[in-house]
PyMOL Python script that loads the backbone (N, CA, C, O; Angstrom):
from pymol import cmd

cmd.read_pdbstr("""\
ATOM      1  N   CYS A   1      62.163  57.738  89.507  1.00  0.00           N
ATOM      2  CA  CYS A   1      62.536  57.174  90.794  1.00  0.00           C
ATOM      3  C   CYS A   1      61.341  56.531  91.485  1.00  0.00           C
ATOM      4  O   CYS A   1      61.485  55.544  92.205  1.00  0.00           O
ATOM      5  N   GLY A   2      60.165  57.100  91.259  1.00  0.00           N
ATOM      6  CA  GLY A   2      58.978  56.566  91.895  1.00  0.00           C
ATOM      7  C   GLY A   2      58.663  55.142  91.477  1.00  0.00           C
ATOM      8  O   GLY A   2      58.048  54.393  92.237  1.00  0.00           O
ATOM      9  N   LEU A   3      59.071  54.767  90.294  1.00  0.00           N
ATOM     10  CA  LEU A   3      58.793  53.415  89.803  1.00  0.00           C
ATOM     11  C   LEU A   3      59.832  52.397  90.252  1.00  0.00           C
ATOM     12  O   LEU A   3      59.619  51.194  90.103  1.00  0.00           O
ATOM     13  N   VAL A   4      60.946  52.858  90.796  1.00  0.00           N
ATOM     14  CA  VAL A   4      62.023  51.924  91.159  1.00  0.00           C
ATOM     15  C   VAL A   4      62.406  51.996  92.638  1.00  0.00           C
ATOM     16  O   VAL A   4      63.549  51.715  92.998  1.00  0.00           O
ATOM     17  N   GLY A   5      61.451  52.372  93.494  1.00  0.00           N
ATOM     18  CA  GLY A   5      61.683  52.232  94.923  1.00  0.00           C
ATOM     19  C   GLY A   5      61.927  53.481  95.734  1.00  0.00           C
ATOM     20  O   GLY A   5      62.306  53.372  96.900  1.00  0.00           O
ATOM     21  N   ALA A   6      61.731  54.655  95.184  1.00  0.00           N
ATOM     22  CA  ALA A   6      62.016  55.884  95.923  1.00  0.00           C
ATOM     23  C   ALA A   6      61.152  56.013  97.177  1.00  0.00           C
ATOM     24  O   ALA A   6      61.638  56.464  98.215  1.00  0.00           O
ATOM     25  N   GLU A   7      59.889  55.627  97.095  1.00  0.00           N
ATOM     26  CA  GLU A   7      59.009  55.745  98.263  1.00  0.00           C
ATOM     27  C   GLU A   7      59.494  54.880  99.416  1.00  0.00           C
ATOM     28  O   GLU A   7      59.462  55.312 100.568  1.00  0.00           O
ATOM     29  N   ASP A   8      59.944  53.665  99.121  1.00  0.00           N
ATOM     30  CA  ASP A   8      60.479  52.797 100.167  1.00  0.00           C
ATOM     31  C   ASP A   8      61.718  53.426 100.802  1.00  0.00           C
ATOM     32  O   ASP A   8      61.900  53.361 102.018  1.00  0.00           O
ATOM     33  N   LEU A   9      62.564  54.034  99.977  1.00  0.00           N
ATOM     34  CA  LEU A   9      63.768  54.663 100.507  1.00  0.00           C
ATOM     35  C   LEU A   9      63.443  55.899 101.344  1.00  0.00           C
ATOM     36  O   LEU A   9      64.123  56.173 102.333  1.00  0.00           O
ATOM     37  N   MET A  10      62.416  56.641 100.960  1.00  0.00           N
ATOM     38  CA  MET A  10      61.994  57.789 101.772  1.00  0.00           C
ATOM     39  C   MET A  10      61.540  57.310 103.153  1.00  0.00           C
ATOM     40  O   MET A  10      61.878  57.927 104.163  1.00  0.00           O
ATOM     41  N   ARG A  11      60.782  56.221 103.203  1.00  0.00           N
ATOM     42  CA  ARG A  11      60.358  55.670 104.494  1.00  0.00           C
ATOM     43  C   ARG A  11      61.563  55.203 105.293  1.00  0.00           C
ATOM     44  O   ARG A  11      61.603  55.366 106.513  1.00  0.00           O
ATOM     45  N   TRP A  12      62.544  54.625 104.614  1.00  0.00           N
ATOM     46  CA  TRP A  12      63.740  54.139 105.288  1.00  0.00           C
ATOM     47  C   TRP A  12      64.539  55.309 105.866  1.00  0.00           C
ATOM     48  O   TRP A  12      65.035  55.224 106.990  1.00  0.00           O
ATOM     49  N   ILE A  13      64.667  56.402 105.106  1.00  0.00           N
ATOM     50  CA  ILE A  13      65.365  57.592 105.611  1.00  0.00           C
ATOM     51  C   ILE A  13      64.648  58.119 106.850  1.00  0.00           C
ATOM     52  O   ILE A  13      65.295  58.479 107.833  1.00  0.00           O
ATOM     53  N   HIS A  14      63.322  58.166 106.811  1.00  0.00           N
ATOM     54  CA  HIS A  14      62.569  58.625 107.974  1.00  0.00           C
ATOM     55  C   HIS A  14      62.903  57.771 109.199  1.00  0.00           C
ATOM     56  O   HIS A  14      63.126  58.300 110.288  1.00  0.00           O
ATOM     57  N   ALA A  15      62.937  56.465 109.018  1.00  0.00           N
ATOM     58  CA  ALA A  15      63.238  55.569 110.134  1.00  0.00           C
ATOM     59  C   ALA A  15      64.676  55.749 110.627  1.00  0.00           C
ATOM     60  O   ALA A  15      64.932  55.673 111.829  1.00  0.00           O
ATOM     61  N   LYS A  16      65.609  55.986 109.710  1.00  0.00           N
ATOM     62  CA  LYS A  16      67.022  56.105 110.093  1.00  0.00           C
ATOM     63  C   LYS A  16      67.333  57.421 110.790  1.00  0.00           C
ATOM     64  O   LYS A  16      67.977  57.427 111.839  1.00  0.00           O
ATOM     65  N   ILE A  17      66.884  58.536 110.222  1.00  0.00           N
ATOM     66  CA  ILE A  17      67.282  59.825 110.804  1.00  0.00           C
ATOM     67  C   ILE A  17      66.124  60.588 111.447  1.00  0.00           C
ATOM     68  O   ILE A  17      66.316  61.678 111.986  1.00  0.00           O
ATOM     69  N   GLY A  18      64.925  60.013 111.390  1.00  0.00           N
ATOM     70  CA  GLY A  18      63.814  60.548 112.154  1.00  0.00           C
ATOM     71  C   GLY A  18      63.160  61.807 111.626  1.00  0.00           C
ATOM     72  O   GLY A  18      62.512  62.531 112.383  1.00  0.00           O
ATOM     73  N   ILE A  19      63.316  62.082 110.338  1.00  0.00           N
ATOM     74  CA  ILE A  19      62.645  63.261 109.771  1.00  0.00           C
ATOM     75  C   ILE A  19      61.844  62.855 108.550  1.00  0.00           C
ATOM     76  O   ILE A  19      62.117  61.843 107.905  1.00  0.00           O
ATOM     77  N   ARG A  20      60.855  63.668 108.253  1.00  0.00           N
ATOM     78  CA  ARG A  20      60.021  63.488 107.065  1.00  0.00           C
ATOM     79  C   ARG A  20      60.271  64.654 106.117  1.00  0.00           C
ATOM     80  O   ARG A  20      61.005  65.589 106.439  1.00  0.00           O
ATOM     81  N   HIS A  21      59.654  64.582 104.954  1.00  0.00           N
ATOM     82  CA  HIS A  21      59.772  65.636 103.940  1.00  0.00           C
ATOM     83  C   HIS A  21      59.542  67.013 104.577  1.00  0.00           C
ATOM     84  O   HIS A  21      58.548  67.234 105.270  1.00  0.00           O
ATOM     85  N   GLY A  22      60.484  67.933 104.325  1.00  0.00           N
ATOM     86  CA  GLY A  22      60.376  69.301 104.819  1.00  0.00           C
ATOM     87  C   GLY A  22      60.944  69.524 106.211  1.00  0.00           C
ATOM     88  O   GLY A  22      60.991  70.661 106.680  1.00  0.00           O
ATOM     89  N   GLU A  23      61.373  68.468 106.877  1.00  0.00           N
ATOM     90  CA  GLU A  23      61.908  68.594 108.232  1.00  0.00           C
ATOM     91  C   GLU A  23      63.437  68.572 108.226  1.00  0.00           C
ATOM     92  O   GLU A  23      64.066  68.116 107.271  1.00  0.00           O
ATOM     93  N   THR A  24      64.016  69.077 109.319  1.00  0.00           N
ATOM     94  CA  THR A  24      65.472  69.115 109.508  1.00  0.00           C
ATOM     95  C   THR A  24      65.811  68.368 110.788  1.00  0.00           C
ATOM     96  O   THR A  24      65.083  68.458 111.777  1.00  0.00           O
ATOM     97  N   THR A  25      66.921  67.625 110.770  1.00  0.00           N
ATOM     98  CA  THR A  25      67.343  66.922 111.978  1.00  0.00           C
ATOM     99  C   THR A  25      67.703  67.929 113.062  1.00  0.00           C
ATOM    100  O   THR A  25      68.046  69.073 112.764  1.00  0.00           O
ATOM    101  N   SER A  26      67.625  67.505 114.312  1.00  0.00           N
ATOM    102  CA  SER A  26      67.886  68.408 115.438  1.00  0.00           C
ATOM    103  C   SER A  26      69.317  68.946 115.427  1.00  0.00           C
ATOM    104  O   SER A  26      69.568  70.035 115.943  1.00  0.00           O
ATOM    105  N   ASP A  27      70.262  68.193 114.844  1.00  0.00           N
ATOM    106  CA  ASP A  27      71.650  68.674 114.765  1.00  0.00           C
ATOM    107  C   ASP A  27      71.879  69.579 113.557  1.00  0.00           C
ATOM    108  O   ASP A  27      72.996  70.049 113.340  1.00  0.00           O
ATOM    109  N   LYS A  28      70.827  69.829 112.767  1.00  0.00           N
ATOM    110  CA  LYS A  28      70.844  70.716 111.595  1.00  0.00           C
ATOM    111  C   LYS A  28      71.701  70.192 110.438  1.00  0.00           C
ATOM    112  O   LYS A  28      72.045  70.955 109.534  1.00  0.00           O
ATOM    113  N   LEU A  29      72.046  68.909 110.454  1.00  0.00           N
ATOM    114  CA  LEU A  29      72.878  68.346 109.379  1.00  0.00           C
ATOM    115  C   LEU A  29      72.077  67.981 108.138  1.00  0.00           C
ATOM    116  O   LEU A  29      72.578  68.114 107.021  1.00  0.00           O
ATOM    117  N   PHE A  30      70.847  67.526 108.315  1.00  0.00           N
ATOM    118  CA  PHE A  30      70.073  67.034 107.185  1.00  0.00           C
ATOM    119  C   PHE A  30      68.694  67.668 107.145  1.00  0.00           C
ATOM    120  O   PHE A  30      68.013  67.775 108.165  1.00  0.00           O
ATOM    121  N   THR A  31      68.296  68.085 105.959  1.00  0.00           N
ATOM    122  CA  THR A  31      66.928  68.495 105.674  1.00  0.00           C
ATOM    123  C   THR A  31      66.457  67.633 104.519  1.00  0.00           C
ATOM    124  O   THR A  31      67.163  67.489 103.521  1.00  0.00           O
ATOM    125  N   LEU A  32      65.277  67.062 104.647  1.00  0.00           N
ATOM    126  CA  LEU A  32      64.763  66.140 103.639  1.00  0.00           C
ATOM    127  C   LEU A  32      63.727  66.844 102.776  1.00  0.00           C
ATOM    128  O   LEU A  32      62.727  67.361 103.274  1.00  0.00           O
ATOM    129  N   LYS A  33      63.986  66.855 101.470  1.00  0.00           N
ATOM    130  CA  LYS A  33      63.042  67.431 100.510  1.00  0.00           C
ATOM    131  C   LYS A  33      62.819  66.417  99.403  1.00  0.00           C
ATOM    132  O   LYS A  33      63.765  65.820  98.889  1.00  0.00           O
ATOM    133  N   GLN A  34      61.578  66.234  99.050  1.00  0.00           N
ATOM    134  CA  GLN A  34      61.237  65.344  97.948  1.00  0.00           C
ATOM    135  C   GLN A  34      60.906  66.192  96.741  1.00  0.00           C
ATOM    136  O   GLN A  34      60.106  67.123  96.829  1.00  0.00           O
ATOM    137  N   VAL A  35      61.526  65.870  95.602  1.00  0.00           N
ATOM    138  CA  VAL A  35      61.297  66.623  94.372  1.00  0.00           C
ATOM    139  C   VAL A  35      60.702  65.698  93.320  1.00  0.00           C
ATOM    140  O   VAL A  35      60.763  64.474  93.433  1.00  0.00           O
ATOM    141  N   GLU A  36      60.131  66.309  92.306  1.00  0.00           N
ATOM    142  CA  GLU A  36      59.483  65.544  91.240  1.00  0.00           C
ATOM    143  C   GLU A  36      60.497  64.728  90.437  1.00  0.00           C
ATOM    144  O   GLU A  36      60.277  63.544  90.181  1.00  0.00           O
ATOM    145  N   CYS A  37      61.621  65.365  90.035  1.00  0.00           N
ATOM    146  CA  CYS A  37      62.546  64.679  89.139  1.00  0.00           C
ATOM    147  C   CYS A  37      63.923  65.326  89.174  1.00  0.00           C
ATOM    148  O   CYS A  37      64.047  66.550  89.206  1.00  0.00           O
ATOM    149  N   LEU A  38      64.957  64.487  89.167  1.00  0.00           N
ATOM    150  CA  LEU A  38      66.332  64.973  89.044  1.00  0.00           C
ATOM    151  C   LEU A  38      66.928  64.586  87.693  1.00  0.00           C
ATOM    152  O   LEU A  38      68.115  64.806  87.454  1.00  0.00           O
ATOM    153  N   GLY A  39      66.117  64.014  86.814  1.00  0.00           N
ATOM    154  CA  GLY A  39      66.549  63.725  85.452  1.00  0.00           C
ATOM    155  C   GLY A  39      67.562  62.609  85.332  1.00  0.00           C
ATOM    156  O   GLY A  39      68.436  62.664  84.467  1.00  0.00           O
ATOM    157  N   SER A  40      67.472  61.616  86.162  1.00  0.00           N
ATOM    158  CA  SER A  40      68.406  60.496  86.111  1.00  0.00           C
ATOM    159  C   SER A  40      67.633  59.183  86.015  1.00  0.00           C
ATOM    160  O   SER A  40      67.836  58.268  86.814  1.00  0.00           O
ATOM    161  N   CYS A  41      66.757  59.106  85.037  1.00  0.00           N
ATOM    162  CA  CYS A  41      65.829  57.985  84.914  1.00  0.00           C
ATOM    163  C   CYS A  41      66.515  56.620  84.850  1.00  0.00           C
ATOM    164  O   CYS A  41      66.010  55.650  85.415  1.00  0.00           O
ATOM    165  N   ALA A  42      67.621  56.537  84.191  1.00  0.00           N
ATOM    166  CA  ALA A  42      68.289  55.248  84.020  1.00  0.00           C
ATOM    167  C   ALA A  42      68.997  54.776  85.278  1.00  0.00           C
ATOM    168  O   ALA A  42      69.366  53.605  85.374  1.00  0.00           O
ATOM    169  N   THR A  43      69.193  55.667  86.248  1.00  0.00           N
ATOM    170  CA  THR A  43      69.956  55.292  87.438  1.00  0.00           C
ATOM    171  C   THR A  43      69.191  55.580  88.730  1.00  0.00           C
ATOM    172  O   THR A  43      69.805  55.799  89.774  1.00  0.00           O
ATOM    173  N   GLY A  44      67.874  55.581  88.670  1.00  0.00           N
ATOM    174  CA  GLY A  44      67.078  55.839  89.863  1.00  0.00           C
ATOM    175  C   GLY A  44      66.982  54.617  90.755  1.00  0.00           C
ATOM    176  O   GLY A  44      67.248  53.501  90.310  1.00  0.00           O
ATOM    177  N   PRO A  45      66.611  54.814  91.992  1.00  0.00           N
ATOM    178  CA  PRO A  45      66.363  56.107  92.599  1.00  0.00           C
ATOM    179  C   PRO A  45      67.650  56.891  92.806  1.00  0.00           C
ATOM    180  O   PRO A  45      68.728  56.324  92.984  1.00  0.00           O
ATOM    181  N   VAL A  46      67.506  58.196  92.778  1.00  0.00           N
ATOM    182  CA  VAL A  46      68.654  59.091  92.879  1.00  0.00           C
ATOM    183  C   VAL A  46      68.328  60.173  93.908  1.00  0.00           C
ATOM    184  O   VAL A  46      67.163  60.521  94.104  1.00  0.00           O
ATOM    185  N   MET A  47      69.365  60.702  94.563  1.00  0.00           N
ATOM    186  CA  MET A  47      69.172  61.847  95.446  1.00  0.00           C
ATOM    187  C   MET A  47      70.306  62.828  95.237  1.00  0.00           C
ATOM    188  O   MET A  47      71.402  62.470  94.808  1.00  0.00           O
ATOM    189  N   GLN A  48      70.010  64.068  95.550  1.00  0.00           N
ATOM    190  CA  GLN A  48      71.004  65.128  95.457  1.00  0.00           C
ATOM    191  C   GLN A  48      71.269  65.633  96.866  1.00  0.00           C
ATOM    192  O   GLN A  48      70.341  65.904  97.627  1.00  0.00           O
ATOM    193  N   VAL A  49      72.554  65.756  97.203  1.00  0.00           N
ATOM    194  CA  VAL A  49      72.982  66.343  98.471  1.00  0.00           C
ATOM    195  C   VAL A  49      73.915  67.478  98.109  1.00  0.00           C
ATOM    196  O   VAL A  49      75.022  67.255  97.617  1.00  0.00           O
ATOM    197  N   ASN A  50      73.462  68.695  98.356  1.00  0.00           N
ATOM    198  CA  ASN A  50      74.196  69.884  97.920  1.00  0.00           C
ATOM    199  C   ASN A  50      74.452  69.767  96.416  1.00  0.00           C
ATOM    200  O   ASN A  50      73.494  69.715  95.645  1.00  0.00           O
ATOM    201  N   ASP A  51      75.710  69.724  95.975  1.00  0.00           N
ATOM    202  CA  ASP A  51      76.006  69.644  94.542  1.00  0.00           C
ATOM    203  C   ASP A  51      76.278  68.224  94.056  1.00  0.00           C
ATOM    204  O   ASP A  51      76.598  68.032  92.883  1.00  0.00           O
ATOM    205  N   ASP A  52      76.160  67.237  94.919  1.00  0.00           N
ATOM    206  CA  ASP A  52      76.486  65.854  94.560  1.00  0.00           C
ATOM    207  C   ASP A  52      75.227  65.026  94.342  1.00  0.00           C
ATOM    208  O   ASP A  52      74.212  65.212  95.013  1.00  0.00           O
ATOM    209  N   TYR A  53      75.321  64.104  93.383  1.00  0.00           N
ATOM    210  CA  TYR A  53      74.238  63.180  93.097  1.00  0.00           C
ATOM    211  C   TYR A  53      74.661  61.780  93.519  1.00  0.00           C
ATOM    212  O   TYR A  53      75.829  61.406  93.412  1.00  0.00           O
ATOM    213  N   TYR A  54      73.692  61.019  93.998  1.00  0.00           N
ATOM    214  CA  TYR A  54      73.900  59.635  94.391  1.00  0.00           C
ATOM    215  C   TYR A  54      72.855  58.820  93.648  1.00  0.00           C
ATOM    216  O   TYR A  54      71.655  59.055  93.790  1.00  0.00           O
ATOM    217  N   GLU A  55      73.318  57.857  92.852  1.00  0.00           N
ATOM    218  CA  GLU A  55      72.435  57.131  91.941  1.00  0.00           C
ATOM    219  C   GLU A  55      72.331  55.663  92.311  1.00  0.00           C
ATOM    220  O   GLU A  55      73.126  55.144  93.094  1.00  0.00           O
ATOM    221  N   SER A  56      71.323  54.997  91.726  1.00  0.00           N
ATOM    222  CA  SER A  56      71.081  53.560  91.934  1.00  0.00           C
ATOM    223  C   SER A  56      71.055  53.235  93.434  1.00  0.00           C
ATOM    224  O   SER A  56      71.717  52.305  93.895  1.00  0.00           O
ATOM    225  N   LEU A  57      70.288  54.012  94.166  1.00  0.00           N
ATOM    226  CA  LEU A  57      70.287  53.908  95.617  1.00  0.00           C
ATOM    227  C   LEU A  57      69.617  52.636  96.124  1.00  0.00           C
ATOM    228  O   LEU A  57      68.620  52.163  95.579  1.00  0.00           O
ATOM    229  N   THR A  58      70.203  52.110  97.182  1.00  0.00           N
ATOM    230  CA  THR A  58      69.657  50.992  97.946  1.00  0.00           C
ATOM    231  C   THR A  58      69.703  51.405  99.408  1.00  0.00           C
ATOM    232  O   THR A  58      70.297  52.430  99.743  1.00  0.00           O
ATOM    233  N   GLN A  59      69.086  50.624 100.280  1.00  0.00           N
ATOM    234  CA  GLN A  59      69.170  50.929 101.701  1.00  0.00           C
ATOM    235  C   GLN A  59      70.613  50.871 102.193  1.00  0.00           C
ATOM    236  O   GLN A  59      71.022  51.706 103.001  1.00  0.00           O
ATOM    237  N   ASP A  60      71.383  49.903 101.721  1.00  0.00           N
ATOM    238  CA  ASP A  60      72.790  49.807 102.123  1.00  0.00           C
ATOM    239  C   ASP A  60      73.576  51.033 101.675  1.00  0.00           C
ATOM    240  O   ASP A  60      74.365  51.585 102.442  1.00  0.00           O
ATOM    241  N   ALA A  61      73.359  51.459 100.427  1.00  0.00           N
ATOM    242  CA  ALA A  61      74.067  52.638  99.928  1.00  0.00           C
ATOM    243  C   ALA A  61      73.658  53.881 100.720  1.00  0.00           C
ATOM    244  O   ALA A  61      74.511  54.684 101.098  1.00  0.00           O
ATOM    245  N   LEU A  62      72.357  54.042 100.971  1.00  0.00           N
ATOM    246  CA  LEU A  62      71.890  55.187 101.751  1.00  0.00           C
ATOM    247  C   LEU A  62      72.491  55.192 103.143  1.00  0.00           C
ATOM    248  O   LEU A  62      72.881  56.244 103.649  1.00  0.00           O
ATOM    249  N   ASN A  63      72.567  54.039 103.759  1.00  0.00           N
ATOM    250  CA  ASN A  63      73.162  53.937 105.087  1.00  0.00           C
ATOM    251  C   ASN A  63      74.601  54.436 105.066  1.00  0.00           C
ATOM    252  O   ASN A  63      75.005  55.222 105.923  1.00  0.00           O
ATOM    253  N   ARG A  64      75.364  53.981 104.096  1.00  0.00           N
ATOM    254  CA  ARG A  64      76.760  54.417 103.980  1.00  0.00           C
ATOM    255  C   ARG A  64      76.855  55.914 103.696  1.00  0.00           C
ATOM    256  O   ARG A  64      77.659  56.614 104.311  1.00  0.00           O
ATOM    257  N   ILE A  65      76.042  56.400 102.775  1.00  0.00           N
ATOM    258  CA  ILE A  65      76.070  57.817 102.405  1.00  0.00           C
ATOM    259  C   ILE A  65      75.773  58.691 103.622  1.00  0.00           C
ATOM    260  O   ILE A  65      76.523  59.619 103.924  1.00  0.00           O
ATOM    261  N   LEU A  66      74.683  58.391 104.313  1.00  0.00           N
ATOM    262  CA  LEU A  66      74.299  59.208 105.464  1.00  0.00           C
ATOM    263  C   LEU A  66      75.336  59.134 106.579  1.00  0.00           C
ATOM    264  O   LEU A  66      75.648  60.146 107.207  1.00  0.00           O
ATOM    265  N   ASP A  67      75.871  57.940 106.827  1.00  0.00           N
ATOM    266  CA  ASP A  67      76.907  57.802 107.859  1.00  0.00           C
ATOM    267  C   ASP A  67      78.168  58.569 107.482  1.00  0.00           C
ATOM    268  O   ASP A  67      78.745  59.265 108.318  1.00  0.00           O
ATOM    269  N   ASP A  68      78.601  58.447 106.220  1.00  0.00           N
ATOM    270  CA  ASP A  68      79.796  59.173 105.765  1.00  0.00           C
ATOM    271  C   ASP A  68      79.583  60.685 105.837  1.00  0.00           C
ATOM    272  O   ASP A  68      80.462  61.419 106.289  1.00  0.00           O
ATOM    273  N   LEU A  69      78.420  61.145 105.391  1.00  0.00           N
ATOM    274  CA  LEU A  69      78.144  62.582 105.420  1.00  0.00           C
ATOM    275  C   LEU A  69      78.155  63.110 106.846  1.00  0.00           C
ATOM    276  O   LEU A  69      78.682  64.191 107.109  1.00  0.00           O
ATOM    277  N   LYS A  70      77.581  62.359 107.755  1.00  0.00           N
ATOM    278  CA  LYS A  70      77.539  62.795 109.154  1.00  0.00           C
ATOM    279  C   LYS A  70      78.943  62.816 109.759  1.00  0.00           C
ATOM    280  O   LYS A  70      79.290  63.735 110.501  1.00  0.00           O
ATOM    281  N   ARG A  71      79.738  61.815 109.443  1.00  0.00           N
ATOM    282  CA  ARG A  71      81.072  61.676 110.024  1.00  0.00           C
ATOM    283  C   ARG A  71      82.100  62.580 109.339  1.00  0.00           C
ATOM    284  O   ARG A  71      82.905  63.223 110.011  1.00  0.00           O
ATOM    285  N   GLU A  72      82.072  62.629 107.996  1.00  0.00           N
ATOM    286  CA  GLU A  72      83.140  63.295 107.248  1.00  0.00           C
ATOM    287  C   GLU A  72      82.689  64.492 106.422  1.00  0.00           C
ATOM    288  O   GLU A  72      83.519  65.258 105.933  1.00  0.00           O
ATOM    289  N   GLY A  73      81.391  64.656 106.266  1.00  0.00           N
ATOM    290  CA  GLY A  73      80.885  65.754 105.450  1.00  0.00           C
ATOM    291  C   GLY A  73      80.900  65.473 103.959  1.00  0.00           C
ATOM    292  O   GLY A  73      80.549  66.349 103.168  1.00  0.00           O
ATOM    293  N   ARG A  74      81.294  64.280 103.558  1.00  0.00           N
ATOM    294  CA  ARG A  74      81.297  63.884 102.148  1.00  0.00           C
ATOM    295  C   ARG A  74      81.254  62.373 102.054  1.00  0.00           C
ATOM    296  O   ARG A  74      81.493  61.673 103.038  1.00  0.00           O
ATOM    297  N   CYS A  75      80.947  61.872 100.862  1.00  0.00           N
ATOM    298  CA  CYS A  75      80.897  60.430 100.639  1.00  0.00           C
ATOM    299  C   CYS A  75      81.444  60.131  99.251  1.00  0.00           C
ATOM    300  O   CYS A  75      81.134  60.833  98.288  1.00  0.00           O
ATOM    301  N   SER A  76      82.247  59.101  99.157  1.00  0.00           N
ATOM    302  CA  SER A  76      82.869  58.742  97.878  1.00  0.00           C
ATOM    303  C   SER A  76      81.881  58.152  96.878  1.00  0.00           C
ATOM    304  O   SER A  76      82.246  57.951  95.720  1.00  0.00           O
ATOM    305  N   LEU A  77      80.665  57.871  97.276  1.00  0.00           N
ATOM    306  CA  LEU A  77      79.673  57.327  96.346  1.00  0.00           C
ATOM    307  C   LEU A  77      79.032  58.396  95.471  1.00  0.00           C
ATOM    308  O   LEU A  77      78.199  58.077  94.622  1.00  0.00           O
ATOM    309  N   ALA A  78      79.405  59.653  95.663  1.00  0.00           N
ATOM    310  CA  ALA A  78      78.858  60.738  94.840  1.00  0.00           C
ATOM    311  C   ALA A  78      79.211  60.500  93.385  1.00  0.00           C
ATOM    312  O   ALA A  78      80.313  60.055  93.064  1.00  0.00           O
ATOM    313  N   SER A  79      78.253  60.804  92.500  1.00  0.00           N
ATOM    314  CA  SER A  79      78.477  60.512  91.087  1.00  0.00           C
ATOM    315  C   SER A  79      78.227  61.695  90.164  1.00  0.00           C
ATOM    316  O   SER A  79      78.189  61.509  88.948  1.00  0.00           O
ATOM    317  N   GLY A  80      78.062  62.869  90.674  1.00  0.00           N
ATOM    318  CA  GLY A  80      77.761  63.986  89.784  1.00  0.00           C
ATOM    319  C   GLY A  80      78.009  65.301  90.480  1.00  0.00           C
ATOM    320  O   GLY A  80      78.682  65.287  91.510  1.00  0.00           O
ATOM    321  N   PRO A  81      77.541  66.403  90.027  1.00  0.00           N
ATOM    322  CA  PRO A  81      76.531  66.558  88.991  1.00  0.00           C
ATOM    323  C   PRO A  81      77.105  66.447  87.583  1.00  0.00           C
ATOM    324  O   PRO A  81      78.300  66.635  87.355  1.00  0.00           O
ATOM    325  N   PHE A  82      76.234  66.144  86.672  1.00  0.00           N
ATOM    326  CA  PHE A  82      76.617  66.025  85.277  1.00  0.00           C
ATOM    327  C   PHE A  82      75.863  67.065  84.464  1.00  0.00           C
ATOM    328  O   PHE A  82      74.743  67.446  84.806  1.00  0.00           O
ATOM    329  N   LEU A  83      76.475  67.510  83.406  1.00  0.00           N
ATOM    330  CA  LEU A  83      75.802  68.392  82.463  1.00  0.00           C
ATOM    331  C   LEU A  83      75.442  67.561  81.248  1.00  0.00           C
ATOM    332  O   LEU A  83      76.328  67.072  80.547  1.00  0.00           O
ATOM    333  N   VAL A  84      74.177  67.397  80.993  1.00  0.00           N
ATOM    334  CA  VAL A  84      73.729  66.613  79.850  1.00  0.00           C
ATOM    335  C   VAL A  84      72.846  67.510  78.999  1.00  0.00           C
ATOM    336  O   VAL A  84      71.888  68.067  79.535  1.00  0.00           O
ATOM    337  N   PRO A  85      73.099  67.681  77.745  1.00  0.00           N
ATOM    338  CA  PRO A  85      74.266  67.140  77.047  1.00  0.00           C
ATOM    339  C   PRO A  85      75.539  67.863  77.470  1.00  0.00           C
ATOM    340  O   PRO A  85      75.497  68.967  78.013  1.00  0.00           O
ATOM    341  N   LEU A  86      76.645  67.228  77.216  1.00  0.00           N
ATOM    342  CA  LEU A  86      77.926  67.830  77.561  1.00  0.00           C
ATOM    343  C   LEU A  86      78.121  69.132  76.797  1.00  0.00           C
ATOM    344  O   LEU A  86      77.713  69.241  75.640  1.00  0.00           O
ATOM    345  N   PRO A  87      78.739  70.117  77.433  1.00  0.00           N
ATOM    346  CA  PRO A  87      78.927  71.407  76.751  1.00  0.00           C
ATOM    347  C   PRO A  87      79.768  71.251  75.482  1.00  0.00           C
ATOM    348  O   PRO A  87      80.754  70.515  75.460  1.00  0.00           O
ATOM    349  N   GLN A  88      79.367  71.942  74.451  1.00  0.00           N
ATOM    350  CA  GLN A  88      80.109  71.951  73.195  1.00  0.00           C
ATOM    351  C   GLN A  88      81.082  73.121  73.221  1.00  0.00           C
ATOM    352  O   GLN A  88      80.796  74.165  73.807  1.00  0.00           O
ATOM    353  N   LYS A  89      82.220  72.942  72.590  1.00  0.00           N
ATOM    354  CA  LYS A  89      83.152  74.048  72.479  1.00  0.00           C
ATOM    355  C   LYS A  89      82.528  75.094  71.548  1.00  0.00           C
ATOM    356  O   LYS A  89      82.120  74.789  70.428  1.00  0.00           O
ATOM    357  N   VAL A  90      82.467  76.290  72.028  1.00  0.00           N
ATOM    358  CA  VAL A  90      81.879  77.363  71.235  1.00  0.00           C
ATOM    359  C   VAL A  90      83.003  78.210  70.661  1.00  0.00           C
ATOM    360  O   VAL A  90      83.828  78.755  71.394  1.00  0.00           O
ATOM    361  N   GLU A  91      83.020  78.309  69.349  1.00  0.00           N
ATOM    362  CA  GLU A  91      84.039  79.123  68.684  1.00  0.00           C
ATOM    363  C   GLU A  91      83.417  80.459  68.323  1.00  0.00           C
ATOM    364  O   GLU A  91      82.356  80.518  67.703  1.00  0.00           O
ATOM    365  N   SER A  92      84.075  81.506  68.710  1.00  0.00           N
ATOM    366  CA  SER A  92      83.531  82.831  68.370  1.00  0.00           C
ATOM    367  C   SER A  92      84.024  83.236  66.979  1.00  0.00           C
ATOM    368  O   SER A  92      85.169  82.984  66.602  1.00  0.00           O
ATOM    369  N   GLU A  93      83.157  83.845  66.266  1.00  0.00           N
ATOM    370  CA  GLU A  93      83.500  84.355  64.941  1.00  0.00           C
ATOM    371  C   GLU A  93      83.518  85.870  65.026  1.00  0.00           C
ATOM    372  O   GLU A  93      82.665  86.483  65.667  1.00  0.00           O
ATOM    373  N   SER A  94      84.471  86.440  64.394  1.00  0.00           N
ATOM    374  CA  SER A  94      84.476  87.906  64.376  1.00  0.00           C
ATOM    375  C   SER A  94      83.685  88.381  63.189  1.00  0.00           C
ATOM    376  O   SER A  94      83.837  87.903  62.065  1.00  0.00           O
ATOM    377  N   ILE A  95      82.859  89.313  63.471  1.00  0.00           N
ATOM    378  CA  ILE A  95      82.035  89.882  62.420  1.00  0.00           C
ATOM    379  C   ILE A  95      82.673  91.202  62.003  1.00  0.00           C
ATOM    380  O   ILE A  95      82.887  92.090  62.828  1.00  0.00           O
ATOM    381  N   LEU A  96      82.970  91.317  60.729  1.00  0.00           N
ATOM    382  CA  LEU A  96      83.599  92.529  60.212  1.00  0.00           C
ATOM    383  C   LEU A  96      82.604  93.396  59.507  1.00  0.00           C
ATOM    384  O   LEU A  96      82.961  94.463  59.007  1.00  0.00           O
TER     385      LEU A  96
END
""", "prot")
cmd.dss("prot")
cmd.show_as("cartoon", "prot")
cmd.util.cbc("prot")
cmd.orient("prot")
């Protein structure tokens, strides 16, 4: 994410909601944490909100996500979480 604009988006989030890394908004809706990696290299920048992932982020997408989350508590742009690799069906064998 760092190579595809995450730092610019972090600055944009600070300007929009007025908090920096480790801070919480006064209404207690958002806490901003920066992490090393969420493992979504092909679709960065990416962010995680609770159990949902938001990929290929732009300022416009972030604006919509934050507004939707504040208004409705969810956003339709969520794209995950995903389990990679996908779980394989495990067949149990009986040992006699």
